[in-house]
C-alpha positions in Angstrom: 35.7 -7.2 49.4 33.8 -3.8 48.8 34.8 -0.6 47.5 34.2 2.2 49.7 34.2 6.2 48.1 36.5 8.4 49.4 36.3 12.2 49.1 39.3 15.0 48.8 38.9 17.4 51.8 40.5 19.8 49.1 39.0 19.6 46.1 36.0 17.2 46.9 37.2 15.0 44.5 35.5 11.2 44.9 37.6 8.1 44.5 37.0 4.6 44.6 38.7 1.9 46.7 38.9 -1.7 47.0 39.5 -2.3 50.6 38.9 -5.7 53.3 35.9 -5.1 55.2 38.1 -5.1 58.6 40.6 -2.5 57.2 40.5 1.3 59.0 39.1 4.2 56.4 41.6 5.6 55.0 43.2 9.1 56.4 45.1 11.0 53.4 44.6 9.7 49.7 46.6 10.8 46.2 43.2 12.3 45.0 43.0 11.5 41.1 41.2 15.1 40.9 44.1 17.5 42.1 46.9 14.6 42.0 48.1 15.3 45.8 48.2 13.1 48.7 45.4 15.2 50.7 43.3 14.7 53.7 40.2 12.3 52.8 37.5 11.1 54.0 35.1 8.0 53.8 31.2 8.7 52.2 28.6 6.5 53.4 27.9 4.2 50.2 24.4 2.9 49.1 25.6 -0.6 50.0 26.0 -3.4 47.6 23.6 -5.1 45.0 22.7 -7.6 43.0 23.2 -6.9 39.3 21.4 -8.3 36.7 22.7 -7.8 33.4 22.4 -9.2 30.1 18.8 -10.2 28.3 17.0 -11.4 31.7 17.4 -14.3 33.8 13.2 -15.2 33.3 13.8 -16.5 29.9 16.0 -19.2 30.6 13.8 -20.0 34.0 10.6 -19.8 32.6 9.7 -21.0 29.2 6.8 -20.4 26.5 4.8 -23.2 25.5 6.5 -23.3 22.1 9.5 -23.9 23.8 8.7 -26.8 25.3 7.4 -28.2 22.3 10.1 -27.9 20.3 12.4 -29.0 23.1 10.3 -31.8 23.2 10.1 -32.8 19.2 14.0 -32.5 19.5 14.1 -35.4 22.3 12.3 -37.4 20.5 14.2 -36.7 17.3 17.2 -37.5 19.2 16.7 -40.8 21.1 18.5 -44.0 19.5 17.0 -45.8 16.9 16.7 -48.6 18.4 14.0 -47.5 21.6 12.2 -46.2 18.1 11.4 -49.6 16.7 10.6 -50.5 20.1 7.7 -47.7 20.6 6.7 -49.4 17.1 6.3 -52.6 17.2 
């Protein structure tokens, strides 16, 4: 469900409201700034966006060469011992 912004016509306070897309725009809401139920108008928003938070997705998608070497060593070390003996013969 998208978040819509409504502006109080009395004090110009802005309030966010979570509504289904199919819902009609509200005509009156309780303003968070002045505390009264007043006429309001829905503002035109910038639209939804994808938010990437954290240290970055590229770090897990594109590994460095040193990481690949270390991962290969770990994989070889974690193989069952029976496979390691067969390879040495």
